[in-house]
N, C-alpha and C positions, 0 to 999 in steps of 0.2 A: 260182585259175582265171583265163585269160586270154580274151579276146575274139580274134577272128582279122579282120584286114585283109588283103586280097588285092591284089596288083599284077595288072594286065591279064594279062601273059604267064604268071603262076602260074594266075589262075583259068582261063584260056583251056586250059592244060596239064591242070589237075583235071578241066575238063568234057570235054575230048577223050576221056581216059583213062576217066572214068565212062561216056560214051556209048558206047564201044569195049566196055566190059566189060557194059553192059545188053544190047548187041545179042548179043553173044557168048554170054550168058546164054539169052536169048530163043531164039537158034538152037538152043543145047544142049537145053533143055527141049523143043522141038521136035522134035528128033531121039530124045529118050529117054534122053539121056546124063546120068550123073549125076556125073561128074568134071568139076570146074571148070575153066575154061580158064586160060590164061596172062594174058589180058586181065583176066579175073576176080580172079586171085590179084595183080596188079599192083596194082588199084585198092583192093583190100583192104587191102594193105600201105600203101599213100600215105595212106587214109583213117585207118589205125590210126597212123600216124606224127603226122599233124595232130593227131589227138585227144589223144595224149600229150603233143605240144608244148604244147597248150593247157593240159593238167592239170598237167604237170611238165617244163619244157624242159631238166631235167637228168637225166631219168630214163636210167639205164646202157642201155638196150636202143638208144637213138637215139644213143649215141656222138657227142653234141654236142661241137663245137670249133668254134674261131675260125676264121674262114675269110677271107684277105687279099685274094683277087683282086677281092671286089666291094666296091663303096663303099657305105656306109649311105647310105641315100635322105634320111634325115631330118637327119643331123649326120654329118659326115667324121671325127669323133673318135671315134664310137661303133663297136662292132663289129657285124660280120655273122657269123652263125653257120651251120653245116653241120650237118644231121642225118641220118642214114643211114635210107633206106628199106629197102635192100637191103644184104647184106654177102656177100663170097665169090662174087659172081654177075659174068658178064661184063657190061660197061655197068649195074652196079647203080645204081638211082635215088637221089637225095639232094634234100633239101628245103634250101633257103637262106633264112634268115629273120632278123628282126632285131625288137628290142624297140620298140614305138612305133606310131604317133606318139603316142599318149597312154599315160598309166600305165595297166597292165592290158591291154595290146594287144600282140599280135606280129603282125608284117606277112610274111606270107609272099610271098617275092621270086621265087622260082624252084622248080621242080619239073623235074628234068632227070637223064637217065643221066650217070653219073660218066664222064669221058673215059678 
C-alpha cells in the first residue's frame, strides 16, 4: 500500500470536485431526489481511482500506462503515468501520477479531463 503526496493543482482539483459533489448531494437531499448527480458520480469515480492507485497502481481497471507529455518532477529520467478515471465518456477524466518522492509514495500530479 502506498501513501499519497499531492501537488497543489491536483489537490485543488480534488477539493473542488469534492465540494461540488457535497453541494449537489445536499441540494438533492433537500429536494428529496434519490438519484445521484453527475458531480457526485465524478467525485466517487476520482476517489475510487485514487484508492485503487494507492492499493495497486497496476490494477486492470485503471488502464495505467506511461505518459510522455509531463515530466517527472523528481527525476526527469523516471516515468509519469496516466490512470483512467472514466472511459468512453466525452471529456473523460484522467489522473496523472508518478512514484515518489520517497519509497512507498505516489504523487498525484494532476486530475483533469482528457482532451
